[in-house]
Structures are given as C-alpha cells and as structure tokens.
All heavy atoms as an XYZ file, in Angstrom:
961
protein
N      79.179    110.769     79.756
C      80.385    110.918     80.555
C      80.068    110.447     81.959
O      79.020    110.489     82.540
C      80.737    112.452     80.617
C      81.166    112.925     79.304
S      81.916    114.642     79.395
C      80.426    115.625     79.698
N      81.045    109.705     82.438
C      80.876    109.033     83.752
C      81.985    109.213     84.701
O      82.123    108.480     85.717
C      80.525    107.589     83.588
C      81.637    106.846     83.018
O      82.739    107.311     82.598
N      81.491    105.514     82.927
N      83.004    110.052     84.350
C      84.247    110.162     85.235
C      84.482    111.653     85.441
O      84.378    112.532     84.563
C      85.349    109.526     84.455
O      84.944    108.215     84.198
C      86.611    109.599     85.308
N      84.913    111.938     86.678
C      85.281    113.291     87.057
C      86.814    113.282     87.460
O      87.243    112.363     88.169
C      84.545    113.725     88.312
C      83.058    113.750     88.047
C      84.949    115.145     88.895
C      82.162    114.033     89.245
N      87.589    114.257     87.000
C      88.886    114.392     87.398
C      89.002    115.531     88.526
O      88.333    116.568     88.336
C      89.824    114.847     86.191
S      90.337    113.597     85.146
N      89.630    115.163     89.558
C      89.792    116.269     90.565
C      91.312    116.466     90.979
O      92.104    115.527     91.062
C      88.970    115.965     91.805
C      89.420    114.748     92.508
C      87.551    116.001     91.538
C      88.769    114.517     93.908
N      91.677    117.708     91.253
C      92.999    118.063     91.867
C      92.839    118.003     93.241
O      91.780    118.337     93.831
C      93.405    119.409     91.377
C      93.889    119.587     90.018
C      93.260    120.529     89.278
C      94.993    119.014     89.484
C      93.577    120.724     87.832
C      95.445    119.132     88.160
C      94.745    120.023     87.402
O      95.104    120.253     86.095
N      93.958    117.617     93.972
C      94.004    117.755     95.406
C      95.011    118.810     95.644
O      96.141    118.590     95.510
C      94.398    116.467     96.220
C      93.490    115.242     95.695
C      94.412    116.635     97.621
C      92.097    115.397     96.172
N      94.589    119.992     96.099
C      95.476    121.177     96.270
C      96.136    121.102     97.602
O      95.518    121.261     98.654
C      94.753    122.482     96.134
C      94.127    122.672     94.713
C      92.788    122.366     94.375
C      94.981    123.249     93.704
C      92.394    122.545     93.142
C      94.455    123.434     92.461
C      93.168    123.023     92.203
N      97.427    120.901     97.597
C      98.215    120.827     98.898
C      98.046    122.052     99.698
O      97.875    121.992    100.861
C      99.616    120.448     98.505
C     100.612    120.327     99.654
C     100.391    120.187    100.959
C     102.033    120.058     99.535
N     101.507    119.919    101.692
C     102.537    119.961    100.770
C     102.904    120.087     98.330
C     103.898    119.679    100.983
C     104.231    119.834     98.659
C     104.762    119.631     99.899
N      98.152    123.172     99.031
C      97.974    124.478     99.809
C      96.642    124.741    100.366
O      96.514    125.637    101.243
C      98.529    125.560     99.044
C      97.719    125.879     97.743
O      96.799    125.235     97.356
N      98.166    126.985     96.925
N      95.686    123.981    100.011
C      94.334    124.077    100.685
C      94.208    123.165    101.811
O      93.706    123.477    102.846
C      93.196    123.688     99.586
C      93.201    124.774     98.504
C      91.913    123.601    100.358
C      92.820    126.118     98.916
N      94.843    121.963    101.706
C      94.758    120.976    102.757
C      95.785    121.032    103.890
O      95.526    120.525    104.879
C      94.766    119.605    102.200
C      93.597    119.378    101.256
N      92.350    119.083    101.757
C      93.426    119.359     99.927
C      91.527    118.937    100.784
N      92.141    119.137     99.643
N      96.911    121.850    103.658
C      97.894    122.006    104.690
C      98.359    123.513    104.590
O      99.446    123.844    104.246
C      99.194    121.146    104.462
C     100.061    121.049    105.560
C     101.271    120.195    105.430
O     101.496    119.590    104.342
O     101.984    120.042    106.415
N      97.426    124.355    104.993
C      97.574    125.751    104.970
C      98.804    126.217    105.944
O      99.456    127.286    105.735
C      96.399    126.589    105.216
C      95.446    126.353    104.042
C      94.133    127.228    104.238
O      94.111    128.286    104.874
N      93.089    126.815    103.572
N      98.880    125.452    107.080
C      99.970    125.675    107.994
C     100.774    124.358    108.128
O     100.122    123.285    108.157
C      99.457    126.146    109.360
C      98.870    127.528    109.353
C      98.346    127.940    110.727
N      97.963    129.301    110.805
C      96.883    129.801    110.248
N      96.077    128.935    109.606
N      96.563    131.085    110.259
N     102.081    124.368    108.106
C     102.865    123.226    108.174
C     102.445    122.230    109.251
O     102.286    122.579    110.439
C     104.322    123.584    108.306
C     105.193    122.446    108.256
C     106.659    122.804    108.332
O     107.007    124.059    108.428
O     107.514    121.851    108.209
N     102.144    121.023    108.883
C     101.774    120.031    109.860
C     100.292    120.006    110.314
O      99.865    119.085    111.066
N      99.517    120.953    109.884
C      98.067    121.073    110.198
C      97.283    120.688    108.892
O      97.049    121.607    108.047
C      97.690    122.387    110.639
C      98.501    122.646    112.012
C      98.149    124.107    112.564
O      97.254    124.777    112.153
N      99.077    124.540    113.389
N      96.725    119.468    108.860
C      96.032    119.061    107.688
C      94.485    119.188    107.890
O      93.978    119.004    108.988
C      96.284    117.577    107.364
C      97.728    117.448    106.858
C      98.740    117.142    107.746
C      97.986    117.470    105.521
C     100.059    116.927    107.287
C      99.312    117.319    105.148
C     100.365    117.063    105.988
N      93.806    119.663    106.877
C      92.337    119.895    107.002
C      91.561    119.246    105.808
O      91.775    119.566    104.667
C      92.012    121.346    106.947
C      90.546    121.687    107.064
O      89.777    120.789    107.347
O      90.194    122.820    106.862
N      90.871    118.185    106.255
C      90.078    117.367    105.202
C      88.599    117.544    105.689
O      87.872    116.618    105.443
C      90.496    116.004    105.071
C      91.813    115.822    104.409
C      93.038    115.752    105.154
C      91.950    115.873    103.050
C      94.269    115.579    104.603
C      93.287    115.699    102.422
C      94.385    115.535    103.210
N      88.232    118.700    106.217
C      86.830    118.815    106.619
C      86.134    119.806    105.801
O      86.728    120.496    104.963
C      86.771    119.387    108.037
O      87.439    120.675    108.143
C      87.542    118.471    109.035
N      84.773    119.756    105.939
C      83.873    120.809    105.251
C      84.155    120.825    103.691
O      84.193    119.781    103.004
C      84.027    122.118    105.814
C      83.608    122.156    107.313
O      82.664    121.469    107.673
O      84.268    122.914    108.138
N      84.476    121.860    103.133
C      84.735    122.003    101.697
C      86.082    121.355    101.274
O      86.254    121.182    100.118
C      84.768    123.428    101.200
C      83.394    124.193    101.196
O      82.431    123.452    101.067
N      83.397    125.438    101.219
N      86.855    120.949    102.245
C      88.140    120.199    101.849
C      88.030    118.711    101.967
O      88.922    117.947    101.973
C      89.181    120.668    102.856
C      89.635    122.058    102.721
O      89.300    122.784    101.733
N      90.229    122.646    103.726
N      86.721    118.262    102.217
C      86.532    116.769    102.388
C      86.420    116.086    101.009
O      85.436    115.942    100.437
C      85.245    116.598    103.196
C      85.044    115.159    103.647
O      85.700    114.262    103.111
O      84.193    115.025    104.630
N      87.644    115.659    100.524
C      87.750    115.090     99.263
C      87.141    113.639     99.268
O      86.609    113.205     98.222
C      89.198    115.046     98.750
C      89.702    116.485     98.464
C      90.161    114.316     99.607
N      87.223    113.059    100.461
C      86.566    111.691    100.556
C      85.017    111.709    100.431
O      84.367    110.956     99.573
C      86.882    111.011    101.780
N      84.436    112.694    100.945
C      83.055    112.875    100.824
C      82.637    113.322     99.332
O      81.728    112.717     98.807
C      82.458    114.035    101.774
C      80.988    114.286    101.735
C      80.092    113.092    101.967
O      80.536    112.098    102.493
O      78.906    113.125    101.716
N      83.463    114.148     98.721
C      83.247    114.453     97.337
C      83.254    113.084     96.536
O      82.383    112.900     95.630
C      84.287    115.342     96.758
C      84.196    115.721     95.269
C      83.311    116.782     94.962
C      84.800    114.979     94.320
C      83.218    117.011     93.555
C      84.650    115.274     93.110
C      83.950    116.287     92.615
N      84.183    112.159     96.767
C      84.240    110.943     95.955
C      83.027    110.093     96.261
O      82.484    109.476     95.397
C      85.568    110.214     96.297
S      87.022    111.079     95.642
N      82.616    110.068     97.499
C      81.424    109.225     97.928
C      80.252    109.740     97.166
O      79.389    109.011     96.709
C      81.226    109.195     99.375
C      82.258    108.376    100.147
C      81.814    108.176    101.656
N      82.131    109.385    102.347
C      83.240    109.699    102.987
N      84.219    108.923    102.830
N      83.353    110.844    103.680
N      79.979    111.106     97.068
C      78.942    111.683     96.386
C      78.892    111.375     94.813
O      77.906    111.210     94.258
C      78.885    113.249     96.547
C      78.511    113.757     97.981
C      78.738    115.222     98.047
C      77.063    113.397     98.299
N      80.124    111.372     94.284
C      80.292    110.998     92.949
C      79.868    109.604     92.687
O      79.092    109.272     91.731
C      81.753    111.144     92.434
N      80.260    108.727     93.626
C      79.840    107.293     93.474
C      78.273    107.088     93.613
O      77.775    106.311     92.931
C      80.584    106.467     94.607
C      80.344    104.947     94.404
C      81.205    104.187     95.424
O      81.499    104.631     96.467
N      81.557    103.044     94.955
N      77.659    107.950     94.503
C      76.258    107.870     94.634
C      75.523    108.068     93.261
O      74.477    107.680     93.075
C      75.728    108.804     95.637
C      75.975    108.314     97.066
C      75.408    109.250     98.130
C      75.670    108.854     99.449
N      75.171    109.719    100.553
N      76.160    108.991     92.422
C      75.710    109.267     91.117
C      76.181    108.465     90.082
O      76.268    108.888     88.801
C      75.836    110.870     90.823
C      74.915    111.648     91.648
O      73.813    111.316     91.987
O      75.389    112.825     92.069
N      76.808    107.293     90.382
C      77.332    106.356     89.481
C      78.510    106.955     88.609
O      78.597    106.693     87.393
C      76.191    105.831     88.523
C      75.264    104.972     89.339
O      75.673    104.300     90.226
O      74.083    105.088     88.987
N      79.256    107.792     89.254
C      80.495    108.451     88.506
C      81.757    107.865     89.169
O      81.831    107.478     90.378
C      80.485    109.955     88.787
C      79.242    110.720     88.389
S      79.087    110.915     86.547
C      80.430    112.118     86.312
N      82.724    107.775     88.252
C      84.057    107.388     88.739
C      84.906    108.696     88.965
O      84.436    109.818     88.430
C      84.786    106.545     87.563
C      84.115    105.212     87.385
C      83.332    105.026     86.289
C      84.425    104.177     88.281
C      82.716    103.807     86.044
C      83.824    102.956     88.077
C      83.041    102.773     86.965
O      82.394    101.557     86.798
N      86.032    108.571     89.690
C      86.870    109.693     90.018
C      88.273    109.428     89.564
O      88.775    108.286     90.027
C      86.721    110.091     91.431
C      87.557    111.255     91.792
C      85.249    110.350     91.818
N      88.947    110.398     88.937
C      90.409    110.329     88.746
C      90.955    111.315     89.611
O      90.678    112.556     89.499
C      90.753    110.476     87.240
C      90.198    109.345     86.347
C      92.319    110.615     87.092
C      90.441    109.576     84.944
N      91.796    110.926     90.625
C      92.389    111.823     91.539
C      93.754    112.257     91.064
O      94.666    111.499     90.686
C      92.435    111.220     92.971
C      93.165    112.104     93.899
C      91.127    110.790     93.453
N      94.093    113.630     91.155
C      95.309    114.229     90.747
C      95.867    114.875     91.885
O      95.552    116.183     92.130
C      95.171    115.074     89.486
C      94.568    114.267     88.352
C      94.225    115.069     87.198
N      95.494    115.465     86.481
C      95.562    116.311     85.442
N      94.405    116.860     85.013
N      96.703    116.601     84.858
N      96.596    114.217     92.816
C      97.035    114.783     94.112
C      98.327    115.748     94.137
O      98.691    116.347     95.074
C      97.308    113.689     94.985
C      97.860    112.566     94.066
C      96.992    112.835     92.687
N      98.879    115.872     92.978
C     100.120    116.772     92.990
C     101.353    116.047     93.345
O     101.363    114.913     93.144
N     102.293    116.676     93.917
C     102.151    118.053     94.747
C     101.964    119.204     93.827
O     101.232    120.110     94.350
C     103.494    118.145     95.484
C     104.465    117.351     94.536
C     103.647    116.311     93.966
N     102.519    119.337     92.702
C     102.206    120.520     91.905
C     101.086    120.108     90.998
O     101.183    119.148     90.270
C     103.518    120.828     91.014
C     103.303    122.116     90.248
C     103.720    123.293     90.675
C     102.833    121.945     88.954
C     103.527    124.470     89.855
C     102.696    123.041     88.080
C     103.101    124.283     88.558
O     102.868    125.432     87.789
N     100.059    120.972     90.906
C      98.942    120.554     90.183
C      98.607    121.290     88.898
O      98.093    120.781     87.935
C      97.684    120.486     91.052
C      97.749    119.371     92.098
C      97.408    121.762     91.781
N      98.794    122.624     88.998
C      98.580    123.379     87.764
C      99.046    124.840     87.921
O      99.103    125.389     89.072
C      97.074    123.531     87.358
S      96.013    124.407     88.534
N      99.492    125.394     86.850
C     100.085    126.775     86.820
C      99.061    127.816     87.155
O      99.407    128.944     87.534
C     100.785    126.986     85.501
N      97.874    127.554     86.885
C      96.767    128.531     87.049
C      96.443    128.743     88.581
O      95.781    129.714     88.984
C      95.415    128.076     86.345
C      95.545    128.143     84.856
C      96.126    126.789     84.359
O      96.267    125.881     85.071
O      96.612    126.747     83.144
N      96.906    127.923     89.471
C      96.661    127.957     90.862
C      97.931    128.553     91.629
O      98.963    128.299     91.138
C      96.340    126.599     91.436
C      95.703    126.482     92.812
C      96.370    126.335     94.006
C      94.356    126.734     93.125
N      95.499    126.356     95.039
C      94.345    126.554     94.509
C      93.290    126.955     92.364
C      93.104    126.721     95.133
C      92.003    127.092     93.037
C      92.015    126.950     94.568
N      97.625    129.291     92.688
C      98.718    130.011     93.328
C      99.803    128.969     93.736
O      99.607    127.916     94.365
C      98.179    130.611     94.639
C      99.301    131.338     95.438
C      98.780    131.869     96.697
O      97.541    132.121     96.841
O      99.572    132.127     97.678
N     101.010    129.210     93.260
C     102.247    128.378     93.485
C     101.967    126.900     92.956
O     102.647    125.983     93.396
C     102.705    128.352     94.948
C     103.529    129.572     95.276
S     104.311    129.371     96.869
C     105.152    128.007     96.891
N     101.069    126.820     92.027
C     100.799    125.476     91.553
C     100.094    124.511     92.511
O     100.086    123.267     92.225
N      99.663    125.065     93.577
C      99.002    124.245     94.693
C     100.047    123.986     95.805
O      99.728    123.274     96.768
N     101.371    124.316     95.737
C     102.246    124.220     96.702
C     102.078    125.166     97.909
O     101.630    126.326     97.619
C     103.735    124.333     96.224
C     104.184    123.438     95.065
C     105.647    123.815     94.636
C     104.044    121.997     95.449
N     102.216    124.769     99.146
C     101.913    125.701    100.286
C     102.982    126.751    100.373
O     104.206    126.479    100.084
C     101.808    124.789    101.478
C     102.525    123.519    101.114
C     102.454    123.352     99.643
N     102.666    127.894    100.739
C     103.479    129.018    100.882
C     104.618    128.765    101.837
O     105.743    129.264    101.741
C     102.706    130.355    101.199
C     102.071    130.272    102.543
C     100.843    129.780    102.899
C     102.635    130.555    103.808
N     100.620    129.773    104.244
C     101.710    130.279    104.828
C     103.904    131.090    104.152
C     102.023    130.517    106.207
C     104.098    131.270    105.493
C     103.194    130.989    106.532
N     104.280    128.072    102.880
C     105.265    127.970    104.084
C     106.492    127.172    103.630
O     107.447    127.214    104.343
C     104.581    127.352    105.288
C     103.690    126.084    105.009
C     102.393    126.006    104.869
C     104.221    124.749    104.831
N     102.009    124.676    104.660
C     103.072    123.926    104.610
C     105.456    124.207    104.860
C     103.336    122.559    104.406
C     105.664    122.774    104.718
C     104.607    122.010    104.498
N     106.456    126.493    102.510
C     107.669    125.812    102.048
C     108.712    126.771    101.820
O     109.970    126.457    101.996
C     107.361    125.057    100.671
C     106.526    123.753    100.796
C     106.202    123.316     99.425
C     107.292    122.691    101.583
N     108.394    127.998    101.476
C     109.457    129.059    101.089
C     110.118    129.559    102.375
O     111.045    130.311    102.170
C     108.771    130.273    100.358
C     108.171    129.794     99.071
C     107.309    130.968     98.419
C     109.247    129.306     98.052
N     109.549    129.242    103.500
C     110.319    129.684    104.740
C     111.637    128.953    104.935
O     112.519    129.332    105.757
C     109.402    129.409    106.051
C     108.248    130.320    106.093
C     107.405    130.200    107.390
C     107.196    128.939    107.931
N     106.368    128.831    109.130
N     111.710    127.698    104.304
C     113.048    126.931    104.362
C     113.971    127.570    103.427
O     113.890    127.590    102.241
C     112.629    125.467    103.951
C     113.854    124.592    103.920
C     114.133    123.998    105.300
C     115.112    122.853    105.240
N     116.335    123.136    105.832
N     115.134    128.109    104.003
C     116.102    128.672    103.255
C     116.773    127.641    102.230
O     116.994    126.571    102.551
C     117.258    129.181    104.221
C     118.360    129.965    103.485
C     119.308    130.564    104.498
C     120.349    131.349    103.684
N     121.160    132.092    104.483
N     116.930    128.165    101.070
C     117.546    127.486     99.984
C     116.726    126.238     99.401
O     117.311    125.380     98.800
C     118.949    127.033    100.283
C     119.938    128.187    100.691
O     119.674    129.308     99.995
O     120.743    128.108    101.560
N     115.484    126.229     99.810
C     114.766    125.118     99.246
C     114.608    125.110     97.782
O     114.620    126.231     97.143
C     113.239    125.072     99.899
C     112.586    123.645     99.682
C     112.391    126.214     99.469
C     111.307    123.467    100.372
N     114.608    123.978     97.240
C     114.465    123.822     95.735
C     113.109    123.107     95.488
O     112.970    121.844     95.724
C     115.583    123.038     95.135
C     116.884    123.781     95.163
C     117.907    122.949     94.464
C     119.297    123.686     94.339
N     119.782    124.587     95.293
N     112.069    123.871     95.098
C     110.758    123.324     94.884
C     110.790    122.563     93.597
O     111.440    122.803     92.664
C     109.746    124.505     94.786
C     109.576    125.327     96.059
C     108.613    126.481     95.803
C     109.314    124.419     97.281
N     109.915    121.457     93.593
C     109.776    120.634     92.342
C     111.059    119.968     91.920
O     111.187    119.644     90.777
C     109.064    121.454     91.254
C     107.688    121.879     91.744
C     107.020    122.847     90.633
N     106.905    122.019     89.345
C     106.588    122.549     88.188
N     106.481    123.831     88.126
N     106.351    121.781     87.220
N     111.910    119.696     92.908
C     113.194    119.017     92.687
C     113.297    117.938     93.813
O     112.426    117.872     94.667
C     114.286    119.929     92.675
C     114.361    120.850     91.367
C     115.603    121.760     91.310
O     116.637    121.212     91.757
O     115.469    122.850     90.674
N     114.307    117.253     93.842
C     114.648    116.225     94.834
C     115.203    116.813     96.062
O     116.020    116.121     96.738
C     115.398    115.075     94.289
C     114.723    114.391     93.261
C     114.943    112.820     93.300
N     114.127    112.066     92.368
C     113.001    111.529     92.744
N     112.568    111.596     93.899
N     112.251    110.819     91.803
N     114.879    117.968     96.442
C     115.305    118.648     97.794
C     114.833    117.780     98.881
O     113.643    117.401     98.899
C     114.714    120.074     97.788
C     115.087    120.751     99.071
O     114.297    120.599     99.963
O     116.115    121.431     98.959
N     115.714    117.285     99.706
C     115.362    116.437    100.829
C     114.078    116.921    101.735
O     113.209    116.250    101.973
C     116.513    116.265    101.663
C     117.696    116.595    100.807
C     117.152    117.632     99.784
N     114.130    118.174    102.083
C     113.068    118.758    102.864
C     111.709    118.701    102.053
O     110.631    118.345    102.484
C     113.366    120.131    103.286
C     112.206    120.818    104.007
C     111.820    120.418    105.267
C     111.388    121.849    103.411
C     110.790    121.049    106.063
C     110.430    122.361    104.142
C     110.021    122.093    105.361
O     109.034    122.585    106.059
N     111.802    119.182    100.773
C     110.616    119.154     99.902
C     110.084    117.774     99.655
O     108.919    117.534     99.852
C     111.039    119.831     98.516
C     109.796    119.837     97.589
C     108.716    120.723     97.685
C     109.813    118.923     96.472
C     107.699    120.661     96.865
C     108.783    118.898     95.556
C     107.768    119.761     95.746
N     110.914    116.813     99.454
C     110.501    115.348     99.314
C     109.871    114.803    100.548
O     108.815    114.184    100.499
C     111.585    114.519     98.758
C     112.164    114.888     97.424
S     110.750    114.947     96.087
C     110.328    113.240     96.099
N     110.434    115.258    101.742
C     109.878    114.768    102.997
C     108.495    115.226    103.160
O     107.500    114.518    103.572
C     110.826    115.255    104.085
C     110.188    115.135    105.525
C     111.062    115.840    106.553
O     112.326    115.802    106.469
O     110.415    116.442    107.511
N     108.270    116.546    102.898
C     106.883    117.176    103.022
C     105.997    116.661    101.985
O     104.794    116.359    102.292
C     107.090    118.716    102.947
C     107.869    119.331    103.997
C     107.558    118.873    105.434
N     106.203    119.110    105.757
C     105.590    118.823    106.859
N     106.301    118.247    107.894
N     104.380    118.914    107.140
N     106.434    116.301    100.775
C     105.569    115.800     99.732
C     105.044    114.390    100.227
O     103.836    114.099    100.121
C     106.272    115.658     98.378
C     105.488    114.735     97.403
C     106.465    117.056     97.777
N     106.003    113.598    100.740
C     105.584    112.238    101.241
C     104.562    112.298    102.326
O     103.565    111.570    102.297
C     106.856    111.459    101.691
C     106.604    110.130    102.229
C     107.871    109.372    102.663
C     107.470    108.031    103.139
N     108.471    107.364    103.928
N     104.747    113.212    103.222
C     103.812    113.349    104.319
C     102.396    113.752    103.755
O     101.329    113.232    104.179
C     104.336    114.346    105.361
C     103.393    114.541    106.527
C     103.222    113.259    107.282
C     103.972    115.600    107.550
N     102.369    114.769    102.862
C     101.074    115.197    102.265
C     100.444    113.969    101.501
O      99.201    113.747    101.713
C     101.407    116.278    101.261
C     100.204    116.684    100.415
C      99.037    117.089    100.975
C     100.203    116.384     99.103
C      97.904    117.465    100.259
C      99.105    116.727     98.250
C      97.995    117.229     98.850
N     101.150    113.332    100.690
C     100.617    112.142     99.991
C     100.148    111.045    100.927
O      99.045    110.366    100.624
C     101.665    111.582     98.881
C     101.756    112.516     97.845
C     102.740    112.039     96.729
O     103.363    110.974     96.894
O     102.708    112.661     95.646
N     100.856    110.793    102.034
C     100.306    109.843    103.027
C      98.978    110.278    103.524
O      98.074    109.542    103.776
C     101.352    109.655    104.112
C     102.571    108.868    103.635
C     103.664    108.775    104.708
O     103.650    109.490    105.729
O     104.594    108.155    104.406
N      98.851    111.532    103.899
C      97.555    112.012    104.510
C      96.502    111.991    103.438
O      95.413    111.651    103.775
C      97.764    113.555    104.952
C      98.666    113.783    106.067
C      98.205    113.003    107.322
C      99.145    113.346    108.484
N      98.733    112.640    109.726
N      96.708    112.266    102.188
C      95.666    112.151    101.155
C      95.305    110.638    101.033
O      94.144    110.267    100.972
C      96.210    112.723     99.838
C      95.265    112.337     98.713
C      96.422    114.147     99.945
N      96.360    109.804    101.031
C      96.107    108.400    100.960
C      95.247    107.875    102.087
O      94.304    106.994    101.880
N      95.426    108.353    103.321
C      94.491    107.989    104.472
C      93.135    108.322    104.175
O      92.244    107.571    104.470
C      95.050    108.667    105.677
C      96.307    108.207    106.258
C      96.877    109.064    107.430
O      96.069    110.009    107.956
O      98.000    108.878    107.763
N      92.836    109.468    103.546
C      91.536    109.827    103.176
C      90.865    109.072    102.058
O      89.685    108.724    102.128
C      91.495    111.316    102.750
C      92.053    112.294    103.797
C      91.098    112.363    104.994
O      89.872    112.533    104.893
N      91.662    112.175    106.159
N      91.741    108.717    101.099
C      91.073    108.181     99.768
C      91.323    106.667     99.604
O      90.666    106.016     98.753
C      91.609    109.025     98.586
C      91.205    110.438     98.640
C      91.801    111.116     97.450
C      89.732    110.638     98.791
N      92.263    106.048    100.251
C      92.495    104.653    100.068
C      91.368    103.776    100.142
O      91.135    102.860     99.169
C      93.663    104.140    100.999
C      94.111    102.827    100.736
C      95.376    102.383    101.641
N      96.559    103.201    101.338
C      97.032    104.191    102.078
N      96.442    104.519    103.290
N      97.963    104.947    101.713
N      90.446    103.950    101.076
C      89.346    103.171    101.114
C      88.315    103.301     99.894
O      87.340    102.521     99.777
C      88.503    103.590    102.454
C      89.581    104.265    103.179
C      90.612    104.891    102.268
N      88.559    104.418     99.128
C      87.588    104.715     97.997
C      88.185    104.342     96.708
O      87.570    104.711     95.716
C      87.317    106.258     98.073
C      86.532    106.644     99.384
C      86.481    108.163     99.525
C      85.110    106.030     99.358
N      89.283    103.598     96.650
C      89.721    103.208     95.323
C      88.924    102.084     94.834
O      88.146    101.386     95.554
C      91.182    102.558     95.448
O      91.251    101.512     96.286
C      92.183    103.676     95.901
N      88.898    101.860     93.532
C      88.045    100.820     92.875
C      88.319     99.484     93.504
O      87.418     98.596     93.554
C      88.072    100.961     91.355
C      86.864    100.256     90.800
C      89.450    100.374     90.882
C      86.598    100.758     89.315
N      89.630     99.245     93.878
C      89.952     97.930     94.396
C      89.272     97.690     95.766
O      89.111     96.522     96.136
C      91.440     97.744     94.610
C      92.346     97.944     93.403
C      92.739     99.346     93.048
O      92.019    100.333     93.266
N      93.836     99.456     92.242
N      88.819     98.826     96.402
C      88.155     98.651     97.674
C      86.700     98.941     97.507
O      85.934     99.240     98.441
C      88.763     99.597     98.721
C      90.228     99.228     99.014
O      90.497     98.083     99.180
N      91.069    100.244     99.103
N      86.220     98.936     96.355
C      84.694     99.143     96.122
C      84.332    100.632     95.936
O      83.140    100.892     95.836
N      85.368    101.446     95.868
C      85.000    102.901     95.702
C      85.080    103.336     94.230
O      85.278    102.591     93.258
N      84.911    104.707     93.977
C      84.885    105.183     92.574
C      86.217    105.674     91.939
O      86.235    106.028     90.866
C      83.929    106.433     92.808
C      84.352    106.912     94.207
C      84.521    105.654     95.023
N      87.284    105.650     92.855
C      88.558    106.164     92.274
C      89.173    105.104     91.448
O      89.501    103.978     91.903
C      89.559    106.541     93.516
C      88.928    107.653     94.313
C      90.845    107.022     92.949
C      89.614    108.083     95.657
N      89.330    105.479     90.112
C      89.856    104.511     89.233
C      91.316    104.709     88.695
O      91.742    103.871     88.034
C      88.926    104.404     87.871
C      88.949    105.916     87.219
C      87.561    104.072     88.181
C      88.229    105.913     85.759
N      91.893    105.741     89.177
C      93.335    105.887     88.746
C      94.079    106.373     89.912
O      93.672    107.158     90.855
C      93.431    107.027     87.664
C      94.802    107.223     87.194
C      94.840    108.126     85.959
N      96.257    108.361     85.614
C      96.643    109.583     85.124
N      95.776    110.516     84.884
N      97.885    109.747     84.922
N      95.221    105.881     90.044
C      96.082    106.247     91.154
C      97.416    106.743     90.647
O      97.930    106.379     89.630
C      96.259    105.106     92.111
C      97.039    103.923     91.587
C      97.087    102.872     92.636
C      97.843    101.660     92.022
N      98.051    100.686     92.963
N      98.134    107.582     91.467
C      99.418    108.090     91.227
C     100.389    107.043     91.677
O     100.245    106.503     92.773
C      99.620    109.374     91.900
C     100.929    110.055     91.598
C     100.942    111.420     92.236
N     102.294    112.012     92.079
C     103.295    111.995     92.805
N     103.083    111.464     94.065
N     104.348    112.499     92.560
N     101.457    106.748     90.904
C     102.456    105.917     91.405
C     103.229    106.586     92.582
O     103.347    107.676     92.707
C     103.475    105.605     90.274
C     102.883    104.817     89.154
C     103.882    104.621     88.064
C     103.187    103.876     86.923
N     104.276    103.533     85.888
N     103.663    105.663     93.478
C     104.344    106.171     94.593
C     103.567    105.838     95.846
O     102.894    104.857     95.996
N     103.603    106.820     96.742
C     103.072    106.585     98.129
C     101.550    106.761     98.218
O     100.891    106.431     99.144
C     103.702    107.528     99.156
C     105.142    107.306     99.249
O     105.591    106.152     99.207
N     105.892    108.311     99.500
N     100.877    107.387     97.227
C      99.585    107.748     97.419
C      98.619    106.625     97.647
O      97.889    106.586     98.621
C      99.079    108.515     96.131
C      97.584    108.757     96.091
C      97.060    109.421     97.114
C      96.861    108.288     95.107
C      95.699    109.688     97.082
C      95.588    108.619     95.049
C      94.882    109.226     96.046
N      98.621    105.548     96.890
C      97.786    104.367     97.053
C      98.566    103.150     96.727
O      99.135    103.046     95.637
C      96.468    104.367     96.175
C      95.719    103.153     96.441
C      95.675    105.565     96.539
N      98.720    102.223     97.642
C      99.474    101.026     97.336
C      98.562     99.914     96.778
O      97.443     99.996     96.808
C     100.116    100.548     98.572
O      99.306    100.383     99.708
C-alpha cells in the first residue's frame, strides 16, 4: 500500500467563524509532506460534509446560528462559507498536489484545487 486517504474536518479547522487554524495537529500540509517523505501518496477528502460518524459530519456548529439555514443544500450562506473553507484548504494544499511535485493525487472538483 502506498496511498493514504485523509478527511479535512471543517469543524476542526474553523471552530469559530472566520478563524482558521492549520497549525500543530491541524497542519494538514505538514501531514502530506510527512507522507511524501515516506514515499506515500495522499487522497484528500475536504468535505464540507465528510462522514456521519463525526459530529455534524464535520460541519462547524456555528453554522446553526444562522436562522433558517439549510445545511448540505444550495443555501446561499452555506455555499458562501463552504467556498471560503475550500479556498483556505486550497491555500494550504495546492503546492502539494502531484502537478506541483507533491503527494496529493486526487482533487475534488470545484474550488479546492484548480
């Protein structure tokens, strides 16, 4: 085996609206660099919804402060926040895609990696 799949949990990286944390245990770029050092590839799964086993599927709790929000639908506020989250993840991981010499071999369609 030479490939690792990782989730990017939105509710871990943006615990408070507008405050992103990609440091210490949240440093997904460093995780990918370590995988590459061990000759591993990485498949990134950034969500926004990642899995039912995780609290709110990885969606941040503060989304629920918006009255009448429709999660996991084309709600304008939800989509605006998803786009911002994916842009922040992209800033961290874009340099690590296989096209840029990194270990990330799969990308999500949309804003994550162009």
